[in-house]
Structures are given as C-alpha cells and as structure tokens.
C-alpha positions in Angstrom: 13.0 -24.5 0.9 13.0 -28.1 -0.5 10.8 -28.5 -3.5 10.9 -24.8 -4.4 13.0 -23.6 -7.5 16.7 -23.3 -6.8 18.0 -19.7 -6.8 21.3 -20.6 -8.3 20.8 -23.6 -10.6 18.1 -24.9 -12.9 16.6 -27.5 -10.5 14.5 -27.9 -7.5 16.0 -26.8 -4.1 17.8 -29.5 -2.4 18.6 -27.4 0.7 22.3 -27.4 0.0 22.7 -24.0 1.6 24.9 -22.6 -1.2 22.6 -19.7 -1.8 23.1 -18.7 1.8 26.9 -18.4 1.5 28.5 -15.0 1.6 29.9 -13.9 -1.8 33.0 -12.5 -0.1 33.7 -15.2 2.4 32.2 -18.6 1.5 32.8 -19.8 5.0 30.3 -17.2 6.3 26.5 -17.3 6.1 25.1 -14.2 4.3 23.9 -11.7 6.9 22.8 -9.1 4.3 25.6 -6.7 5.2 25.7 -5.4 1.6 29.5 -5.3 1.4 29.4 -7.3 -1.8 27.3 -4.6 -3.4 30.1 -2.0 -2.9 27.7 0.6 -1.6 28.7 3.7 0.3 28.2 3.4 4.0 25.1 5.5 3.7 22.9 5.9 0.7 20.2 8.5 0.2 17.2 9.2 -2.0 16.1 12.8 -2.4 12.4 13.4 -2.8 11.4 16.6 -4.5 7.7 16.1 -4.1 4.7 13.8 -3.8 2.0 13.9 -6.4 -1.4 13.2 -5.1 -3.1 12.8 -8.5 -2.3 11.8 -12.1 -3.2 15.3 -13.2 -0.6 16.9 -10.8 2.1 14.5 -12.2 1.2 15.4 -15.8 1.3 19.2 -14.9 4.7 18.7 -13.4 6.0 16.9 -16.6 4.5 19.6 -18.8 6.2 22.3 -16.7 9.6 20.5 -17.0 9.1 20.2 -20.8 8.4 23.9 -21.0 11.5 24.7 -19.0 13.6 22.7 -21.5 12.0 24.4 -24.5 12.6 27.9 -23.0 16.4 27.3 -22.4 
C-alpha cells in the first residue's frame, strides 16, 4: 500500500506490484500456491499433548530429562 514500507527495497511502497509477482513465473501474480517453497503436497504436525499449566509442562520436561539420565 502506498506510503507503507516496501517489502523488497529500502524505500516507501510505490505500488509497483513487484512484491506480488510469482517467484517461479514473473508473469503470474502470486496466489500463495507454495510451489516456490518446495513443500511436500501435504505437510503435517504431530501433537503429543497439550499442557494446561506451566507446572504440567515442567513435569513433562523433568520426566524427559530423567529418561535420558536412565539410558
């Protein structure tokens, strides 16, 4: 947006549109497809648990540390 800092250069935005260009095909407007990031088709995050308190988190870390010390 005009007047905002430019995302690519050390200047104010002049609405040139260069930051909206696709990295793989400069004639295409970026549509956030992610192909330039070279990600797998599907990515995943595994969640082992959710800690409802700081104490629960600290107990978990302590148990992991004990497991390492035992091995």
